[in-house]
N, C-alpha and C positions, 0 to 999 in steps of 0.2 A: 486583450478586451476583460475586463471584469465581468464577471454574471449577475445578472440582475435577480430580484428577489420572485419575478415573472417567471424569466428563465429558469431556477432553477426548481419553481413551483412545478411549470411545464413537466420537467424529468422525475422528478421525486416529492410526487403530490400527495401522496397518504403521510410521508413525513412533515411537509409545511405545514398540513393540515390539522395534524398532530400538535404540531409547535405551538401554531395561534389559536389553538383551542384551548391549551392551556392557559397562554397568557387571558384568552379571554375570560376562563376561569379562576384567574387568579390563582393557580397551582403551581406557579414558578417553581420547578424543584432546585436543588442548591448544587445537583449534582447528573452530568448526562455522559452517555460513550455511545457516541456516532460510530458506529461499524458500518464498515462497507470498503466495497473494492476500489481501489485506484480510480481515478477517472468519476466515481458514484456524485461528486457535488458535495464533500460532507463541509468542505472551511467554508463554501459558497452560503453553506446552509448555515452553517454558526454564526457568518457576519449576519445574517438576515434574522437570525433568532436574537444575537447581542443590540442589534439597531430595534427591534419590537420591544427590546427591555426598556432601552433607554429611549425612543425616541419620541419627540417633543408633542405631535401630534399626529400621533397612531390612527388611522380610519378602519372600522370594521375587522381591528385585531392584524391588521396591516401597516406595516412600518411606512411614513411616507417618501424617503429616499430624500428628499430637499433640505430636511432642516439642517440645524447645524450640527446635531448631533449622527445624525445619516451622514450627512458627509462625511465626518471626520472619520467614521468606522471603516466609510468605504476607503480610505486611503490610510487605514490605520493607524492616525494618529491622538484617537479619543483617551485620557487619561484613565479612564473606569475601563478600558478595555486591553489588556496583555496577551500577548499573542508570546508562544514560548516552543522553540524548534529544537531537533537536536544540536548540539554542540561537538561538532564532531561526529564521533561513532555512536554516540547517543545524549541521552538528557542525565546530567549532570544532578548529584546532591546539590551542590552550589546553586544550580538554577531555580530546583525547589523554595530550598531556603531563602534564596534573592526575593520570588515572587511569593512568597509566603508575608517574607517582612512587609515588598509594597500593598501585597493586600489587608493587612493590617493597624498599618500608620494613615494619621490624615493627610489633608494636603489634598480630597479627590473632591471632581467635582459631587453634586446632589447626586445622587440616585445610585443604582445597582453595580458593584465591579464585579468584571466577566474575565474569567482566564479561559483561553482556549492553549489547550498543548496538542502541538501537532504531532504527528504519528507516536503517543504515548507508550505503544508498545516497546521505543526505543528508551525506556525511563529504565536506567540501572536499578539494580537491587537497592542501594540507597536512597536515592531519587525518588523510587516509588514509598519505599515506607516514610519519609518524611511528608508527603504529598499526601499518606494516607492519613495520617496522625490530621493531617490539616482537613482532610474531608469528613471525621468523624467531628472534629467541633469548629467548624468554618462560623467565624465570626463577621456579624454584620448579615447585611444584604449583598452573599455573594455567591454566583453562578461559575460553577467549570464546567468546560464542556471538551472533553477527553475525543480525539480523532483516532481511530487506527484502521488498518487495514487485516488485522491480527488479532481479532480478540482472543483468542483463546492464548497469545503472550501476555495479556494483561493478568496480573495479577488477580488470583478468587477473589482477597480481600477486598481490593479494587472495584472489581465488579459489581461487586455486593452493594457496596453504596451511592452505585452510581445510576440513573435510569437507563437503560440501552435501548438505543433510536440504531434499526436496522436498516440499511442505505441498500435496495436491491438494484441491479446492473439492469440493465435493459436486454433484451434478447438478444441473443449473440447474433444470431442468423440473419436477423435486420441490420444490426452494423455492418455485415461482411456484407449485404447486399448494397448498402446505402454507399459502402466504400468500393466496390464494384462498381457499381454505378461513378463513382468519379473518377476512374482509371487506374485501381489498381487491383492489381493481381489479386488472384483470389486466394493464391497458398498464403501470400503476403498477405493480406486482411484477415487468413486464418490465425495467422501468428499474431498481429497485433492488437485482435481483441483480446488474447489473451492478456496480454500488456496494463489494458485501460480498460475503461467501459465507458472511455467519453469518446466520441466519434472525431472529433477534429483531434484529439490528439493523439490517433490512432492512426488518424491521416497523416499529420504532421512524420508521424514515428515509424510510416509506411514507408514515407518520400526523403526517409536520412541514411545519407548513405553510411555513413556510421554502422548505423543497426542493421542494412543490412550484412557489411562486411559480418558483423557479428553474430549473427544468425549463422552466417556459413559457417565461422568459428567452430561454432558450438557442434551443427553437425559434422565436423569434419572429427572434432574429440570425440562423439562416439561411434567413429567408426576407428580410431587410432584405436581407441580404447579395448574395442573389437579382435585386436592385437594384439602383437608382443608386448608385454609392458615397455621395454627399454623405444618402441616407437613411439608407444603415448608422451613419455615421456618425454625426448624429443621433442613431441611436439607443443609440448606444453611449451619449452625454453624457444623452439622456433617461430611458433606463429602465434600461440594465445597470447601469451606475456606483452609481445611487442602489440600486439592489438587490443587485447585489452587491461585497460592501463590503472585505469578510476574506480575507485571501492563501488560505485555506485553504477559505472558499468559492469561490475563481475555479478554485483547482486542480480541484476538484470541478467547479464547470462547464465548463471547458474538457475536460476528461474525459467530459464530455453529449455536448458539441458533437464530439468523436474518436466517440463511441459514434454519433450521427448520421450524420455521414458516411459509417462502416461501413454502417450500415442502408441509406444511400444504393448504395454499390457493390454488398451484397448481392445488393439490388433488381435492379439492371441485369445482374448477372449470371445471374442467377437462381435464385439458394443459395436454402436451405430454412432455412438456420438460422433460429433462436428473435428478434426485432430486440428491441431495446433503447426503439423506441416503436412498437410495433404500431400505438397511435392516431393516428398520421401516414402511414399505408400510402399515400393518395392522395395527399399532397402530394407526401410521396417518389417514388413512381412520376412522378411528373413531373418531377420535377429527374434522376432515373435518363435516364429520353428524353431530356433538356435537353442535358445534360451528358455529357465524353468519359471515357471512364477516365484520360487524361493531368488532365482539370482536376477529377476527384475524387481524385486520386494528389496534385495540388499544395494542394489545399484539405485534406487531412490533413497533410501533412508543414508548412504554415503553422501547423498548430492544435499539433505536438509542436514545432515553434520555437517559439511564443508559453511552451508550456510549460517548455521550458527554460530560460527567458529569469525567469520566472516567480518563482525565488527569485536572481537577479538583484536589485541593487539598482535594478532600470528600474521607472518610475513607470508605475503598474498603468490607469491611463488610456492613456498614449502605448501602451502595449504590446499595449490590444486595440485602438485607432487605426490602431497597426501591424498587427494582426491585420486586419482588416479590408481595408485597401488588399492587404494579399498574399493573400487570398483573392479581392478584384476582379482581381489580375493573372494567376491562377489559372483565373478565367472567361472570360481573353482569350487561355487559350491553344487553340490550332488543333488 
């Protein structure tokens, strides 16, 4: 179900108020960077803003939602609004070149031209540099809206040319309470609220058997990595690879692995933060006493490096075997 303007305003009132004030004061910029966690409503807000800029009869800086322009933006069929998403592993230079050609040619309807780049942090270097030139010298009334959940991965030169708008997540404790009230276990609720800031998406994830199996597999890897390297490598071949096949699943699993090590660091430091895996306290406490801060830091860095390599053309089984070896090296640090 599509999120309405009222829905997104309820969740991100400060953001929508700012966008509506920009429209009301006739100060629409040429480039925006919407930055926030997965599930915070960045795309819904971008479409709401696009409607506002193209609506035939806005009232008090609010799009009517019923005119021809608003309805076509809702169905993602308006010729003046272009959506760009990663083509496979990343957003490629050819996509940016095609976009710029579309933005500069005639044949559009009257009014502003808008392009929305989803997961803008996935632009490869050539794509980012191609976009950068267009951001510097846009032709006519053109507005770019870049969406990202990884602001630090965006080129600083692109960051500096965009107005940054930050989407704040809801309080995690409140999300967990809502999920528990709906019948989700507290441990699973704690895990899924690290994966998305949207309560409904979190509930669907919590009820997904495949995600539950992935969660167990990640926890098994931590235990296997604490033992002999051959046992950990065998685990990758026998259980990890058959379970986690798709690239998107592997990205999710690596995030879970990173959150697990973060839990262990929090326990070692005696922090009272909400855990991702509260049902693993006993095991994690043992690991926190056994591992040094240097070892934990090396393990987290190994996972982060694996995430960076994920969207290269590296074989995923080889990537995981290399990660296991790096985790073992981290354990040998004194």
